[in-house]
C-alpha positions as CSV (number, residue, x, y, z in Angstrom):
1,M,-4.3,7.1,21.5
2,S,-3.5,6.8,17.8
3,F,-6.3,6.5,15.2
4,V,-4.5,3.6,13.5
5,T,-3.2,1.1,16.0
6,P,-1.1,-2.1,15.5
7,V,-3.1,-4.9,13.9
8,T,-2.4,-8.0,11.9
9,L,-4.8,-8.7,9.0
10,R,-5.0,-12.0,7.1
11,D,-6.9,-13.7,4.3
12,L,-6.3,-16.3,1.6
13,G,-2.7,-17.1,2.8
14,V,-1.7,-13.5,2.9
15,R,-0.8,-11.8,6.2
16,L,-0.2,-8.1,6.8
17,E,1.7,-7.5,10.0
18,P,3.3,-4.3,11.4
19,L,6.6,-3.7,9.7
20,E,9.6,-4.1,12.0
21,L,13.4,-4.2,11.8
22,A,13.2,-8.0,11.9
23,H,11.7,-7.9,8.4
24,E,14.8,-6.3,6.9
25,P,16.3,-9.5,5.3
26,G,13.0,-10.6,3.8
27,L,12.2,-7.1,2.6
28,A,15.6,-6.8,0.9
29,A,15.1,-10.1,-0.8
30,A,11.6,-9.1,-2.0
31,A,13.0,-5.9,-3.5
32,A,15.8,-7.9,-5.2
33,D,13.1,-10.1,-6.8
34,G,12.9,-8.0,-10.0
35,E,15.3,-5.3,-8.9
36,L,12.4,-3.1,-8.2
37,W,14.4,-0.2,-7.0
38,R,15.5,0.5,-10.5
39,L,12.0,1.8,-11.4
40,R,12.2,5.6,-11.2
41,I,8.5,5.8,-10.3
42,T,8.5,3.7,-7.1
43,S,9.8,4.1,-3.6
44,V,11.2,0.5,-3.3
45,P,14.5,0.6,-1.3
46,E,17.8,-0.5,-2.7
47,P,19.2,-3.5,-0.9
48,D,21.6,-1.5,1.2
49,Q,18.9,1.1,2.1
50,T,16.3,-1.4,3.4
51,R,17.1,-0.8,7.1
52,A,16.8,3.0,6.6
53,Y,13.5,2.5,4.7
54,I,12.1,0.5,7.7
55,E,13.5,3.0,10.2
56,S,11.9,5.9,8.3
57,A,8.5,4.0,8.3
58,L,8.8,3.4,12.1
59,Q,9.6,7.1,12.7
60,M,6.5,8.1,10.7
61,R,4.5,5.5,12.7
62,A,5.7,7.1,16.0
63,E,4.6,10.5,14.6
64,G,1.2,9.2,13.6
65,H,1.6,9.9,9.8
66,R,2.1,6.3,8.4
67,F,1.5,2.8,9.5
68,A,3.6,0.3,7.4
69,F,2.9,-3.4,7.0
70,A,5.1,-6.3,5.8
71,V,3.2,-8.5,3.4
72,I,3.8,-12.1,4.3
73,A,3.0,-15.4,2.5
74,E,1.6,-17.4,5.4
75,S,2.5,-20.8,4.0
76,S,6.3,-20.0,3.8
77,G,6.7,-17.0,6.0
78,R,8.3,-15.2,3.0
79,V,8.1,-11.4,2.9
80,L,6.4,-10.5,-0.4
81,G,6.6,-6.7,-0.1
82,S,5.2,-3.8,1.9
83,T,2.1,-1.5,2.0
84,S,1.0,1.3,4.3
85,Y,-1.7,3.5,5.6
86,H,-0.3,7.1,5.3
87,D,-1.4,10.7,5.4
88,I,-3.6,9.6,8.4
89,L,-6.1,12.3,9.3
90,P,-8.0,11.2,12.5
91,A,-10.1,14.4,12.7
92,V,-11.8,13.7,9.3
93,K,-11.4,9.9,9.5
94,R,-9.3,9.6,6.3
95,V,-6.3,7.5,5.5
96,E,-4.5,6.8,2.2
97,I,-3.2,3.5,1.1
98,G,0.2,3.6,-0.5
99,Y,4.0,2.9,-0.3
100,T,2.8,-0.4,-1.9
101,W,5.2,-2.8,-3.7
102,Y,5.6,-6.5,-4.1
103,A,8.3,-8.8,-5.3
104,K,8.0,-9.4,-9.0
105,S,7.1,-13.1,-8.4
106,A,4.1,-11.9,-6.3
107,Q,2.8,-9.5,-8.9
108,R,-0.2,-10.4,-11.1
109,T,-1.4,-12.8,-8.4
110,H,-4.2,-12.5,-5.8
111,V,-1.8,-10.8,-3.4
112,N,-2.5,-7.2,-4.2
113,T,-6.3,-7.6,-4.4
114,T,-6.2,-9.5,-1.1
115,C,-4.1,-6.8,0.6
116,K,-6.4,-4.0,-0.7
117,L,-9.5,-5.9,0.5
118,L,-7.9,-6.3,3.9
119,M,-6.8,-2.7,4.2
120,M,-10.0,-1.1,2.8
121,G,-12.1,-3.4,5.0
122,H,-10.2,-2.4,8.1
123,A,-10.3,1.3,7.2
124,F,-14.0,1.4,6.5
125,D,-15.4,-1.3,8.7
126,T,-13.1,-1.1,11.8
127,L,-11.6,2.4,11.8
128,G,-14.8,4.0,10.6
129,C,-13.1,6.0,7.8
130,H,-15.2,8.3,5.7
131,V,-12.7,8.3,2.9
132,V,-9.8,6.2,1.7
133,G,-7.4,7.8,-0.7
134,W,-4.5,6.8,-3.1
135,R,-1.9,8.8,-5.0
136,T,0.5,7.8,-7.7
137,D,3.0,9.1,-10.1
138,N,1.5,10.5,-13.3
139,F,3.7,8.1,-15.3
140,N,2.9,5.1,-13.2
141,F,0.1,3.9,-15.5
142,A,0.0,0.4,-14.1
143,S,-0.6,1.8,-10.6
144,Q,-3.3,4.1,-11.9
145,Q,-5.1,1.2,-13.6
146,A,-4.8,-0.9,-10.4
147,I,-6.3,1.9,-8.3
148,E,-9.1,2.3,-10.8
149,R,-9.8,-1.4,-10.7
150,L,-10.4,-1.1,-6.9
151,G,-13.4,1.2,-7.7
152,A,-11.6,4.4,-6.6
153,R,-12.5,7.7,-8.4
154,K,-9.9,10.0,-9.8
155,D,-10.0,13.3,-7.9
156,G,-7.5,15.1,-10.0
157,V,-3.8,15.8,-10.6
158,I,-1.5,17.9,-8.4
159,R,1.1,19.3,-10.7
160,G,4.7,19.7,-9.6
161,H,3.9,17.8,-6.4
162,A,6.9,15.7,-5.4
163,L,10.4,14.6,-6.2
164,R,11.1,11.2,-7.8
165,R,14.1,9.2,-6.7
166,D,16.0,10.4,-9.8
167,G,15.5,14.1,-8.8
168,T,12.9,14.9,-11.4
169,I,9.6,16.5,-10.3
170,R,6.4,14.5,-10.7
171,D,2.8,15.3,-11.0
172,T,0.7,13.2,-8.6
173,V,-2.6,11.6,-9.6
174,M,-5.1,11.5,-6.6
175,Y,-7.9,9.0,-6.1
176,S,-10.4,8.4,-3.4
177,M,-13.3,6.2,-2.3
178,R,-16.0,7.2,0.2
179,A,-17.5,4.9,2.7
180,G,-20.8,4.7,0.8
181,E,-19.0,3.3,-2.2
182,W,-17.2,0.6,-0.3
183,P,-19.9,-2.1,-0.3
184,E,-20.2,-2.2,-4.1
185,A,-16.4,-2.0,-4.5
186,R,-15.9,-4.9,-2.1
187,A,-18.4,-7.0,-3.9
188,Q,-16.7,-6.3,-7.3
189,L,-13.2,-7.0,-5.9
190,L,-14.4,-10.3,-4.3
191,Y,-15.9,-11.3,-7.7
192,L,-12.7,-10.4,-9.6
193,R,-10.5,-12.2,-7.0
194,G,-12.7,-15.3,-7.3
195,R,-12.3,-15.3,-11.1
196,H,-8.6,-14.7,-11.2
197,G,-7.4,-15.7,-7.7
């Protein structure tokens, strides 16, 4: 049995449900909102690559490496983006949260904080994870700031770690949070969401 099993998570009008091929039109529309695939430091699919993006995520789910969610606005059913557990390590009870992106109209709202609270809560409180990790491109400063706002600690930088979509080689900034740090991080995130949500 897989460590991460299918689950739907919801809070404050945001629903995370397992990503499926049925989400293809909504996911393509979310990516088109801001033409997010044009950013060289993200993994957002181009409109004609959305099906392949989902198929890849489903293959990684079958292999136990990644579990992707569609991010849905409960009031309208609109797909706002996607996020995933990945680099799933059952033996050490560790997951990473990533492959995260949202339609431009959903950015700078409560959506990201709500998704992270749901995913971190599920990882620590339900799955019993000891560590949750994040990674991002060394030039994705907005992502680094967002991860640091979660209360994660910077572990370091892996140099020459991965290819970007434009073929250049990136350095990867690694972050993590241990289970003992989660209660304080959760309290702070709930406070921030209450102020800005």
